[in-house]
KEKE-3310 file (N, C-alpha, C; in steps of 0.2 Angstrom, whole numbers, plus 5000, padded with zeros to 4 digits):
npx = (5387:5373:5373:5373:5364:5354:5355:5352:5339:5334:5338:5330:5316:5318:5319:5307:5300:5302:5300:5295:5306:5317:5310:5312:5326:5330:5328:5341:5349:5348:5353:5367:5371:5369:5376:5389:5391:5390:5399:5411:5409:5412:5425:5431:5430:5439:5450:5452:5453:5464:5473:5471:5477:5490:5494:5496:5509:5523:5529:5527:5527:5518:5517:5509:5504:5499:5482:5474:5468:5456:5449:5443:5439:5442:5453:5459:5474:5489:5505:5518:5527:5542:5556:5568:5564:5562:5573:5581:5573:5580:5593:5588:5590:5585:5577:5574:5569:5565:5550:5546:5531:5518:5501:5488:5473:5471:5469:5472:5477:5477:5478:5462:5458:5452:5456:5449:5464:5473:5487:5504:5516:5533:5546:5560:5559:5547:5540:5546:5543:5528:5523:5524:5526:5533:5527:5527:5541:5551:5556:5558:5573:5583:5591:5586:5573:5580:5582:5570:5563:5552:5544:5533:5525:5513:5498:5487:5474:5473:5480:5471:5460:5465:5473:5468:5468:5482:5500:5508:5520:5533:5524:5517:5511:5498:5498:5488:5491:5505:5517:5521:5532:5528:5534:5534:5523:5513:5511:5493:5486:5473:5455:5456:5446:5443:5452:5459:5473:5478:5474:5481:5495:5512:5524:5540:5543:5550:5546:5532:5529:5535:5530:5517:5508:5513:5518:5528:5529:5526:5515:5513:5524:5532:5537:5549:5551:5567:5568:5559:5561:5555:5542:5534:5546:5553:5543:5542:5554:5553:5546:5549:5561:5555:5547:5559:5562:5553:5552:5543:5537:5537:5522:5517:5504:5508:5511:5510:5507:5508:5506:5504:5507:5502:5494:5483:5481:5476:5466:5457:5458:5449:5437:5433:5432:5421:5411:5411:5407:5394:5388:5389:5381:5368:5367:5366:5355:5345:5349:5344:5332:5330:5332:5324:5314:5317:5313:5302:5298:5302:5294:5282:5285:5289:5275:5268:5273:5271:5265:5274:5284:5280:5278:5293:5297:5291:5296:5308:5317:5328:5327:5339:5341:5330:5332:5344:5340:5332:5339:5349:5344:5340:5354:5358:5349:5352:5367:5366:5360:5368:5379:5374:5372:5384:5389:5379:5382:5397:5393:5385:5393:5402:5394:5389:5403:5406:5394:5391:5398:5404:5418:5424:5428:5430:5435:5443:5439:5428:5418:5419:5417:5402:5398:5400:5391:5378:5378:5378:5365:5358:5359:5355:5342:5336:5337:5325:5314:5320:5322:5309:5302:5309:5306:5295:5279:5277:5265:5255:5259:5257:5244:5240:5231)
npy = (5573:5574:5566:5552:5554:5552:5539:5530:5533:5527:5516:5512:5512:5503:5493:5491:5487:5474:5463:5467:5475:5464:5459:5468:5467:5456:5454:5459:5449:5438:5443:5446:5435:5427:5434:5431:5418:5415:5420:5415:5400:5403:5410:5398:5388:5395:5396:5381:5378:5383:5377:5365:5367:5370:5358:5351:5355:5365:5383:5380:5375:5369:5360:5357:5347:5355:5357:5346:5348:5357:5372:5378:5367:5355:5341:5332:5328:5337:5329:5334:5335:5329:5319:5326:5338:5340:5338:5349:5360:5360:5364:5379:5394:5397:5385:5374:5358:5346:5335:5325:5317:5304:5300:5289:5281:5263:5246:5239:5227:5213:5198:5194:5206:5219:5236:5250:5261:5278:5278:5286:5288:5293:5302:5300:5314:5319:5316:5326:5338:5335:5336:5323:5313:5297:5288:5275:5262:5264:5278:5275:5275:5285:5278:5265:5270:5272:5261:5255:5249:5237:5244:5251:5264:5266:5277:5279:5277:5267:5258:5254:5251:5239:5230:5231:5229:5224:5223:5232:5231:5226:5215:5209:5216:5217:5228:5233:5221:5218:5213:5223:5227:5233:5244:5256:5267:5282:5296:5303:5315:5318:5320:5329:5333:5337:5327:5312:5312:5302:5288:5285:5277:5276:5276:5271:5281:5277:5264:5265:5273:5262:5250:5250:5261:5262:5273:5288:5302:5314:5317:5327:5339:5343:5357:5363:5379:5387:5392:5406:5411:5419:5415:5418:5424:5412:5406:5412:5409:5396:5396:5402:5395:5381:5386:5387:5376:5366:5374:5385:5397:5416:5421:5410:5402:5392:5376:5371:5372:5382:5382:5391:5392:5401:5408:5399:5400:5413:5412:5405:5412:5424:5417:5412:5424:5430:5421:5422:5436:5434:5426:5433:5446:5440:5436:5449:5453:5450:5457:5470:5469:5467:5479:5487:5482:5487:5501:5500:5497:5508:5520:5517:5517:5532:5537:5532:5537:5551:5562:5561:5565:5579:5586:5584:5593:5605:5608:5613:5604:5601:5600:5593:5585:5576:5569:5563:5556:5544:5539:5534:5523:5516:5511:5504:5495:5489:5488:5479:5467:5465:5460:5450:5442:5440:5430:5420:5418:5414:5400:5394:5395:5384:5374:5371:5368:5355:5346:5346:5344:5356:5367:5378:5396:5407:5423:5440:5450:5447:5447:5461:5467:5462:5467:5482:5485:5481:5492:5501:5499:5500:5515:5522:5516:5522:5535:5542:5539:5545:5559:5563:5561:5573:5583:5585:5596:5604:5608:5602:5589:5589:5587:5576:5562)
npz = (5893:5890:5881:5884:5893:5884:5878:5888:5889:5876:5877:5888:5881:5870:5881:5886:5877:5874:5864:5852:5847:5847:5837:5827:5827:5821:5808:5803:5812:5804:5791:5794:5799:5787:5777:5783:5782:5770:5764:5769:5765:5750:5751:5756:5745:5737:5743:5744:5728:5724:5733:5726:5714:5718:5721:5709:5706:5709:5701:5690:5672:5658:5644:5629:5616:5601:5591:5580:5562:5552:5545:5557:5565:5574:5575:5584:5594:5589:5583:5590:5599:5604:5612:5612:5611:5624:5629:5626:5630:5644:5644:5645:5652:5670:5671:5680:5682:5671:5664:5653:5646:5643:5644:5649:5650:5656:5657:5673:5680:5696:5702:5705:5702:5692:5684:5678:5675:5677:5669:5669:5659:5663:5667:5681:5687:5687:5699:5709:5702:5701:5713:5721:5733:5739:5748:5753:5748:5734:5721:5704:5694:5683:5676:5675:5668:5654:5653:5650:5660:5668:5679:5693:5701:5711:5714:5731:5729:5719:5723:5734:5727:5719:5729:5742:5760:5759:5757:5743:5739:5729:5722:5708:5694:5680:5665:5653:5650:5651:5661:5677:5690:5706:5714:5723:5732:5731:5742:5748:5738:5737:5730:5715:5707:5693:5689:5697:5706:5715:5709:5700:5689:5688:5678:5669:5655:5644:5643:5642:5631:5621:5625:5629:5624:5612:5604:5598:5600:5613:5627:5634:5641:5657:5664:5678:5686:5692:5709:5714:5702:5684:5678:5666:5660:5657:5650:5638:5633:5630:5620:5611:5607:5604:5592:5585:5584:5577:5567:5562:5553:5553:5558:5557:5566:5583:5584:5598:5614:5629:5645:5658:5675:5684:5677:5679:5691:5691:5684:5692:5703:5700:5694:5709:5715:5708:5712:5725:5728:5721:5731:5742:5738:5737:5751:5756:5752:5762:5773:5768:5768:5782:5785:5781:5788:5802:5799:5797:5809:5818:5812:5816:5831:5832:5829:5838:5849:5849:5856:5866:5861:5856:5871:5875:5867:5868:5881:5877:5871:5857:5840:5835:5846:5847:5835:5837:5847:5843:5831:5839:5844:5833:5829:5840:5840:5827:5829:5838:5833:5823:5831:5837:5824:5820:5829:5826:5814:5811:5819:5811:5800:5805:5805:5793:5788:5795:5792:5777:5762:5758:5760:5770:5775:5787:5787:5795:5789:5782:5793:5797:5787:5785:5799:5796:5786:5791:5800:5791:5786:5797:5798:5786:5785:5797:5796:5790:5799:5811:5809:5803:5816:5821:5815:5819:5823:5837:5842:5835:5840:5852:5852:5847:5847)
capx = (5382:5367:5373:5372:5356:5349:5357:5348:5331:5335:5339:5323:5312:5318:5318:5299:5294:5307:5296:5296:5314:5320:5309:5317:5333:5329:5332:5350:5353:5349:5356:5373:5374:5370:5383:5397:5391:5390:5408:5415:5408:5415:5431:5433:5430:5444:5456:5451:5454:5470:5476:5473:5481:5496:5496:5498:5515:5525:5532:5525:5523:5515:5518:5506:5504:5493:5477:5475:5461:5454:5443:5442:5437:5449:5450:5464:5480:5495:5511:5523:5533:5546:5558:5572:5562:5562:5579:5582:5573:5583:5597:5587:5591:5579:5574:5575:5568:5560:5549:5542:5525:5512:5497:5482:5467:5474:5466:5477:5474:5481:5474:5455:5454:5454:5452:5454:5468:5476:5494:5507:5524:5537:5554:5559:5560:5540:5537:5545:5539:5520:5524:5522:5529:5533:5526:5531:5546:5556:5554:5563:5579:5584:5594:5578:5569:5582:5583:5562:5561:5545:5542:5527:5523:5503:5494:5484:5466:5473:5481:5465:5456:5466:5477:5464:5474:5487:5505:5508:5528:5536:5519:5517:5502:5497:5496:5489:5493:5512:5519:5526:5534:5526:5540:5532:5515:5513:5507:5488:5484:5466:5453:5456:5438:5443:5455:5462:5482:5479:5471:5487:5501:5518:5530:5545:5542:5551:5541:5524:5528:5536:5527:5510:5504:5516:5519:5534:5527:5525:5507:5515:5532:5531:5544:5550:5557:5568:5562:5560:5561:5552:5538:5533:5551:5554:5538:5542:5560:5553:5541:5554:5566:5550:5545:5562:5566:5547:5553:5538:5538:5534:5516:5513:5502:5511:5508:5510:5503:5513:5502:5508:5503:5501:5487:5478:5479:5473:5459:5453:5455:5444:5430:5431:5428:5415:5406:5410:5403:5387:5386:5388:5376:5363:5366:5365:5348:5342:5351:5342:5324:5330:5333:5316:5308:5317:5312:5294:5296:5303:5289:5276:5288:5288:5269:5266:5277:5271:5264:5279:5289:5278:5280:5300:5299:5288:5299:5314:5321:5329:5326:5345:5342:5327:5336:5349:5337:5329:5345:5353:5339:5340:5358:5357:5344:5358:5372:5366:5357:5375:5384:5371:5372:5391:5389:5374:5384:5401:5390:5382:5400:5404:5388:5390:5409:5405:5388:5391:5407:5409:5424:5422:5433:5429:5438:5440:5436:5419:5416:5421:5411:5395:5396:5398:5385:5374:5379:5376:5359:5354:5359:5350:5334:5333:5337:5319:5310:5321:5321:5301:5301:5312:5304:5286:5277:5277:5258:5253:5261:5253:5235:5239:5228)
capy = (5570:5574:5561:5547:5553:5550:5533:5528:5533:5524:5509:5512:5513:5497:5486:5492:5484:5469:5457:5471:5477:5458:5456:5471:5464:5447:5455:5461:5444:5433:5444:5447:5428:5424:5436:5428:5409:5414:5423:5408:5395:5408:5409:5391:5387:5398:5391:5373:5378:5386:5371:5360:5370:5369:5351:5351:5356:5373:5385:5375:5375:5363:5362:5352:5349:5358:5352:5346:5349:5361:5377:5378:5361:5352:5334:5329:5332:5335:5324:5338:5335:5323:5318:5329:5345:5341:5339:5356:5364:5358:5371:5385:5397:5397:5378:5368:5351:5345:5330:5321:5312:5302:5296:5285:5274:5258:5240:5237:5218:5209:5193:5194:5213:5221:5241:5255:5267:5282:5277:5290:5288:5298:5303:5302:5320:5319:5316:5333:5344:5338:5337:5318:5311:5292:5286:5268:5259:5270:5280:5272:5280:5288:5271:5262:5273:5271:5254:5251:5243:5236:5245:5255:5266:5266:5280:5275:5274:5263:5252:5251:5246:5232:5227:5232:5231:5221:5227:5231:5232:5219:5211:5210:5218:5218:5233:5230:5214:5218:5213:5226:5226:5237:5247:5262:5270:5288:5298:5304:5321:5320:5320:5336:5335:5333:5320:5309:5308:5296:5284:5283:5272:5279:5269:5274:5285:5274:5258:5268:5273:5256:5244:5250:5264:5262:5281:5290:5308:5315:5320:5334:5341:5348:5361:5366:5383:5388:5395:5414:5413:5421:5411:5422:5425:5405:5403:5415:5408:5390:5396:5404:5388:5375:5388:5388:5369:5365:5377:5388:5403:5422:5423:5405:5398:5390:5370:5367:5377:5382:5385:5396:5389:5409:5408:5394:5403:5419:5411:5402:5418:5428:5414:5411:5430:5431:5416:5425:5442:5432:5423:5439:5449:5435:5435:5455:5455:5448:5464:5476:5467:5469:5486:5489:5481:5492:5507:5501:5498:5515:5523:5514:5520:5538:5537:5529:5542:5558:5566:5561:5571:5587:5587:5586:5599:5612:5609:5616:5600:5603:5596:5588:5579:5571:5567:5558:5548:5540:5536:5529:5518:5510:5511:5500:5488:5485:5485:5472:5462:5462:5455:5441:5439:5437:5424:5414:5416:5409:5394:5391:5391:5376:5368:5369:5362:5348:5341:5346:5345:5363:5370:5384:5399:5414:5429:5443:5455:5447:5450:5469:5469:5463:5474:5489:5485:5481:5497:5507:5499:5504:5523:5523:5516:5523:5541:5545:5540:5549:5564:5564:5566:5578:5589:5587:5602:5603:5610:5597:5583:5588:5588:5571:5556)
capz = (5898:5886:5876:5887:5895:5877:5876:5893:5886:5871:5880:5893:5878:5869:5883:5888:5869:5871:5859:5847:5848:5845:5830:5823:5827:5818:5801:5803:5814:5799:5786:5795:5798:5780:5774:5784:5779:5763:5762:5772:5758:5743:5754:5757:5739:5734:5746:5740:5722:5725:5736:5722:5710:5722:5722:5703:5707:5710:5698:5684:5666:5656:5636:5625:5608:5597:5587:5570:5558:5545:5545:5562:5567:5577:5575:5588:5595:5585:5586:5587:5604:5605:5618:5608:5613:5632:5633:5622:5637:5650:5644:5644:5658:5674:5671:5685:5681:5665:5663:5648:5649:5640:5649:5644:5653:5654:5661:5677:5684:5700:5704:5702:5702:5685:5686:5673:5678:5673:5667:5665:5657:5664:5671:5688:5688:5686:5705:5712:5699:5703:5721:5723:5738:5740:5756:5753:5743:5731:5716:5699:5691:5675:5672:5674:5662:5649:5651:5649:5667:5669:5686:5693:5706:5712:5719:5736:5727:5714:5729:5739:5722:5718:5735:5747:5765:5757:5754:5735:5736:5726:5719:5700:5691:5673:5664:5647:5648:5651:5669:5681:5699:5711:5719:5727:5734:5732:5746:5745:5738:5736:5723:5712:5703:5687:5689:5704:5705:5718:5705:5694:5688:5686:5675:5665:5648:5638:5644:5641:5625:5617:5626:5632:5619:5605:5601:5598:5601:5621:5627:5638:5644:5662:5666:5683:5684:5699:5715:5713:5694:5681:5674:5660:5655:5654:5645:5631:5629:5628:5614:5606:5607:5600:5586:5580:5583:5573:5561:5561:5549:5556:5557:5558:5575:5587:5585:5604:5621:5635:5650:5665:5683:5687:5674:5681:5698:5690:5682:5698:5709:5698:5696:5715:5718:5707:5716:5734:5728:5720:5737:5746:5737:5737:5757:5758:5750:5767:5777:5767:5771:5790:5786:5779:5795:5806:5795:5799:5817:5820:5809:5822:5836:5833:5829:5847:5854:5845:5862:5871:5856:5856:5876:5874:5860:5871:5887:5874:5867:5851:5835:5835:5851:5845:5829:5839:5851:5837:5827:5841:5844:5829:5828:5844:5836:5821:5831:5842:5829:5820:5835:5838:5820:5820:5832:5823:5806:5814:5821:5805:5797:5807:5805:5786:5786:5798:5788:5770:5757:5756:5764:5774:5779:5790:5788:5799:5783:5782:5799:5798:5781:5788:5804:5793:5780:5795:5803:5786:5784:5802:5799:5781:5787:5803:5796:5789:5804:5816:5803:5803:5824:5823:5811:5822:5825:5844:5844:5833:5841:5859:5851:5844:5851)
cpx = (5375:5367:5371:5367:5352:5350:5351:5342:5330:5334:5332:5318:5312:5317:5311:5296:5299:5306:5298:5303:5318:5318:5312:5323:5334:5332:5339:5351:5354:5352:5364:5376:5373:5375:5390:5397:5394:5396:5411:5415:5413:5423:5436:5434:5436:5450:5457:5455:5461:5475:5477:5476:5488:5499:5497:5506:5517:5529:5534:5523:5523:5514:5513:5504:5496:5486:5475:5467:5460:5449:5440:5440:5443:5448:5455:5470:5487:5502:5516:5529:5535:5551:5564:5570:5562:5569:5584:5580:5576:5589:5594:5588:5583:5574:5577:5575:5563:5557:5544:5536:5522:5507:5490:5478:5469:5470:5472:5474:5481:5475:5467:5453:5458:5451:5455:5457:5471:5484:5497:5514:5526:5544:5553:5560:5552:5538:5537:5541:5533:5520:5522:5528:5528:5534:5530:5536:5550:5554:5560:5569:5578:5586:5588:5573:5572:5584:5575:5561:5553:5542:5536:5527:5516:5502:5490:5477:5467:5476:5476:5461:5460:5471:5473:5470:5481:5493:5507:5515:5530:5531:5520:5510:5504:5494:5495:5492:5501:5513:5524:5525:5531:5532:5539:5525:5516:5509:5500:5487:5477:5462:5453:5450:5438:5447:5458:5469:5483:5477:5476:5493:5506:5523:5534:5543:5544:5547:5534:5525:5530:5531:5519:5507:5506:5515:5525:5533:5525:5517:5509:5521:5530:5538:5543:5554:5560:5564:5563:5561:5556:5548:5537:5540:5552:5549:5539:5550:5557:5548:5544:5559:5560:5548:5551:5563:5558:5547:5547:5539:5534:5528:5512:5510:5507:5509:5509:5505:5507:5508:5506:5505:5499:5494:5481:5476:5475:5466:5455:5452:5449:5438:5428:5428:5421:5409:5405:5405:5394:5384:5385:5383:5369:5361:5363:5359:5344:5342:5346:5333:5324:5330:5327:5312:5312:5317:5304:5294:5296:5299:5283:5278:5287:5281:5265:5269:5275:5270:5271:5286:5288:5280:5288:5300:5297:5291:5307:5319:5322:5329:5333:5346:5335:5329:5340:5345:5335:5333:5349:5349:5339:5347:5360:5354:5350:5364:5372:5364:5363:5379:5381:5373:5380:5392:5385:5379:5392:5398:5388:5388:5403:5399:5390:5398:5407:5399:5389:5399:5410:5415:5422:5428:5433:5434:5436:5438:5431:5415:5414:5417:5403:5393:5394:5394:5380:5371:5376:5368:5354:5353:5354:5344:5332:5334:5329:5315:5311:5321:5314:5300:5303:5309:5296:5285:5274:5269:5253:5253:5256:5245:5235:5236:5231)
cpy = (5571:5567:5554:5547:5551:5542:5529:5529:5529:5515:5506:5509:5507:5491:5487:5489:5479:5465:5461:5474:5469:5457:5461:5470:5459:5448:5454:5455:5440:5435:5445:5440:5425:5427:5432:5421:5410:5416:5418:5403:5399:5409:5402:5389:5388:5395:5385:5374:5379:5380:5366:5361:5369:5362:5348:5352:5364:5375:5380:5378:5369:5363:5355:5353:5351:5354:5351:5348:5355:5365:5378:5374:5356:5345:5329:5333:5332:5332:5329:5339:5329:5324:5323:5337:5346:5342:5345:5360:5363:5362:5377:5386:5397:5390:5374:5360:5349:5337:5328:5317:5312:5299:5292:5280:5268:5252:5238:5230:5214:5204:5193:5201:5214:5228:5245:5261:5271:5280:5283:5288:5293:5297:5302:5308:5322:5320:5321:5336:5342:5336:5330:5315:5302:5288:5279:5266:5265:5272:5274:5277:5282:5281:5267:5263:5272:5264:5249:5248:5243:5239:5250:5259:5269:5273:5276:5273:5268:5255:5248:5246:5238:5227:5226:5235:5227:5226:5225:5229:5225:5215:5214:5212:5218:5225:5232:5223:5212:5217:5219:5225:5232:5239:5253:5263:5278:5290:5302:5312:5322:5322:5328:5336:5334:5328:5318:5308:5303:5290:5284:5277:5275:5276:5275:5276:5280:5266:5259:5269:5268:5251:5244:5255:5264:5269:5284:5298:5309:5318:5326:5333:5346:5351:5363:5372:5386:5392:5403:5415:5416:5415:5413:5421:5418:5403:5407:5411:5400:5390:5398:5399:5383:5379:5386:5380:5366:5369:5379:5395:5410:5422:5417:5403:5394:5382:5368:5374:5376:5385:5385:5392:5395:5410:5405:5397:5410:5418:5409:5407:5421:5423:5413:5417:5431:5430:5419:5429:5439:5431:5430:5443:5447:5437:5443:5458:5455:5454:5470:5473:5469:5474:5490:5488:5485:5498:5508:5501:5505:5520:5523:5517:5528:5540:5537:5535:5549:5563:5568:5567:5577:5588:5590:5593:5607:5613:5612:5609:5603:5598:5589:5583:5575:5567:5561:5553:5542:5536:5533:5523:5513:5509:5505:5493:5484:5485:5479:5467:5461:5460:5449:5439:5436:5430:5419:5413:5412:5401:5391:5388:5383:5372:5365:5365:5357:5344:5342:5345:5349:5365:5377:5389:5406:5418:5434:5449:5454:5448:5457:5469:5468:5467:5480:5489:5485:5489:5502:5507:5503:5512:5524:5523:5519:5533:5545:5545:5545:5557:5567:5566:5571:5584:5589:5593:5600:5604:5603:5591:5582:5586:5582:5565:5550)
cpz = (5894:5882:5878:5890:5889:5876:5881:5891:5881:5874:5885:5887:5875:5875:5887:5883:5868:5864:5852:5843:5843:5838:5826:5821:5821:5811:5800:5806:5809:5794:5787:5796:5791:5775:5776:5782:5774:5760:5764:5766:5753:5745:5753:5752:5735:5737:5743:5733:5720:5726:5730:5716:5711:5720:5714:5702:5707:5704:5691:5677:5661:5648:5634:5620:5606:5593:5579:5568:5553:5546:5551:5568:5570:5577:5580:5590:5591:5588:5584:5593:5605:5610:5617:5612:5621:5633:5629:5627:5642:5649:5642:5652:5664:5675:5676:5684:5674:5665:5659:5650:5645:5643:5644:5649:5652:5660:5666:5680:5689:5702:5700:5700:5695:5685:5680:5679:5673:5673:5665:5665:5657:5665:5678:5691:5689:5693:5707:5710:5700:5710:5723:5728:5739:5744:5757:5747:5741:5724:5709:5697:5685:5672:5671:5669:5655:5647:5649:5654:5667:5678:5685:5701:5705:5717:5726:5734:5723:5718:5732:5733:5720:5723:5741:5754:5763:5757:5748:5734:5733:5723:5713:5699:5684:5671:5657:5644:5649:5660:5671:5688:5702:5715:5723:5728:5736:5738:5743:5746:5737:5728:5720:5708:5696:5685:5696:5703:5711:5716:5700:5696:5685:5683:5669:5657:5643:5637:5641:5634:5620:5619:5628:5627:5613:5601:5603:5599:5610:5620:5630:5639:5649:5665:5674:5685:5691:5703:5713:5705:5690:5677:5667:5657:5653:5649:5639:5629:5627:5621:5610:5603:5601:5595:5581:5580:5577:5567:5557:5558:5553:5553:5556:5566:5577:5587:5591:5609:5626:5640:5656:5671:5686:5682:5676:5688:5697:5689:5689:5702:5707:5698:5702:5718:5715:5712:5723:5733:5725:5728:5742:5745:5737:5745:5759:5756:5758:5775:5774:5768:5778:5791:5786:5785:5801:5805:5798:5807:5819:5818:5815:5827:5837:5832:5836:5852:5852:5850:5866:5867:5858:5864:5876:5871:5866:5879:5884:5873:5860:5846:5835:5840:5850:5841:5832:5845:5847:5832:5831:5843:5839:5827:5833:5842:5830:5823:5835:5840:5825:5824:5837:5831:5818:5822:5829:5816:5808:5816:5816:5800:5798:5806:5797:5784:5789:5794:5781:5768:5755:5762:5765:5777:5779:5790:5791:5795:5782:5787:5798:5793:5783:5793:5800:5789:5785:5799:5798:5785:5789:5801:5792:5782:5791:5802:5796:5795:5811:5811:5805:5811:5824:5821:5814:5824:5833:5846:5842:5837:5850:5858:5848:5850:5849)
residu = (MET:LEU:PHE:TRP:ILE:ILE:VAL:LYS:LEU:CYS:LEU:LYS:SER:LEU:TRP:ALA:ASN:LYS:LEU:ARG:SER:PHE:LEU:ALA:MET:LEU:GLY:ILE:ILE:ILE:GLY:VAL:ALA:ALA:VAL:ILE:ALA:MET:LEU:ALA:ILE:GLY:ASN:GLY:ALA:ARG:GLU:GLN:VAL:LEU:SER:ARG:ILE:SER:ALA:MET:GLY:THR:ASN:LEU:LEU:VAL:ILE:THR:PRO:GLY:HIS:THR:GLY:SER:ARG:GLY:VAL:THR:SER:GLY:HIS:ALA:GLU:THR:LEU:VAL:LEU:SER:ASP:ALA:GLU:ALA:ILE:CYS:GLU:LEU:PRO:GLY:VAL:LEU:ARG:VAL:ALA:PRO:ALA:VAL:SER:GLY:THR:GLN:GLN:VAL:LYS:TYR:ALA:ASN:GLN:ASN:GLN:PRO:VAL:ARG:VAL:VAL:GLY:THR:SER:ALA:THR:TYR:LEU:PRO:ILE:ARG:ASP:PHE:VAL:VAL:GLU:LYS:GLY:HIS:ALA:PHE:THR:GLU:LEU:GLU:ALA:GLU:LEU:MET:ALA:ARG:VAL:ALA:ILE:LEU:GLY:PRO:ALA:THR:VAL:GLU:LYS:LEU:PHE:GLY:PRO:ASN:ASP:PRO:LEU:GLY:GLU:MET:ILE:LYS:ILE:LYS:GLY:VAL:ASN:PHE:THR:VAL:ILE:GLY:VAL:THR:LYS:GLY:LYS:GLY:ASP:GLN:GLY:TRP:PHE:ASN:PRO:ASP:ASP:THR:ALA:ILE:VAL:PRO:TYR:THR:THR:ALA:MET:LYS:GLN:LEU:LEU:GLY:VAL:ASP:CYS:LEU:GLY:GLU:ILE:ASP:VAL:GLN:VAL:VAL:GLU:GLY:GLY:ASP:LEU:THR:ALA:VAL:GLN:GLU:SER:ILE:THR:LYS:LEU:LEU:ARG:LYS:ARG:HIS:ARG:LEU:GLU:GLU:GLY:THR:ASP:ASP:ASP:PHE:TYR:VAL:ARG:ASN:GLN:ALA:ASP:TYR:ILE:GLN:MET:ALA:THR:GLN:PHE:SER:GLN:THR:PHE:THR:TYR:LEU:LEU:GLY:GLY:ILE:ALA:SER:VAL:SER:LEU:LEU:VAL:GLY:GLY:ILE:GLY:ILE:MET:ASN:ILE:MET:LEU:VAL:THR:VAL:THR:GLU:ARG:THR:ARG:GLU:ILE:GLY:VAL:ARG:LYS:ALA:ILE:GLY:ALA:ARG:GLU:ARG:SER:ILE:LEU:LEU:GLN:PHE:LEU:ILE:GLU:THR:LEU:ILE:ILE:SER:GLY:LEU:GLY:GLY:ALA:LEU:GLY:VAL:GLY:LEU:GLY:LEU:ALA:ALA:SER:LYS:VAL:ILE:GLY:ALA:VAL:THR:PRO:PHE:ALA:VAL:SER:VAL:GLN:LEU:SER:SER:ILE:PHE:LEU:ALA:LEU:SER:PHE:SER:GLY:ALA:VAL:GLY:VAL:PHE:PHE:GLY:TRP:TYR:PRO:ALA:ARG:ARG:ALA:ALA:LEU:LEU:ASN:PRO:VAL:ASP:ALA:LEU:ARG:TYR:GLU)
# end
């Protein structure tokens, strides 16, 4: 019963000074809203990065050649990966698909349009490994690859640049002066930042190596591991196989790199978490400022109500009751401010997502964290004024003017 009486007294006191109470809440409102909005931006960035990595393919290992050079200075990629390496990797346990690949930027021409496009020469297995979906037309076959067929599958961005709204299927384009027939168009995957998979032309690797690039070595080998397979174990098997095939002696550095998709995900997750913590930390400063504002207001309140405190102590109120009263007032301010801040933070997150290129993702844990922090700030900064009120000498308090 006493507790609820104290709560009513607190609410009455806060309502009597509505403007001052709101100004005390304002710091907490802004702080909580800032924390939720900043964490939403950080979480959105993390999800966006992970989705882009997933768009590269699932259960993926990418093998690239090492670098050439001397005395620690690299001068280019070593020509160490060949088609027979890719064929040997196909026989390893846990390997589902393998796609040899070469790539380079070439001028692609259609009618009066002449655009630089990233051309990928690869096998038919490249599309499922990299999660490409042929939306129009069809993919080339392994037989066409063996016969060095001049066929191409274009990304939607390439189609837009070369053909505009027209249908590209069956049309003839020139890649580095060589005629290719467009047999398919991939479904859009979105710009990945460092490259755009929608602005590509995918052709058979034999055609690319012999007729476009004039190379005998591969630029990379993509390996897809079976669902639920151990990427690390397959990676180690590939490393052992390639070292044996390349006749590398014990203690000699690998002349190739095997990159695990899990490594990309772990690196991206760590980076995004650091980014999220940084944003959350910056936003939390406003909560601390709001807490200082609450302490200042409560100190003023204690000073104004010194005679009231003296009267209550004179008629038998205990220090515990006085402490609880002012502490509850602080918690009401921080709690109500936190609730209003959550609403403002959710609204701000939606606005940021709608009017800026930032991806936002509000998570329940972010709301809980912001509310918990605002409550802790309220208790921390409200304890001293409440303790000061509770320790007032009743005689001095009654004599206070």
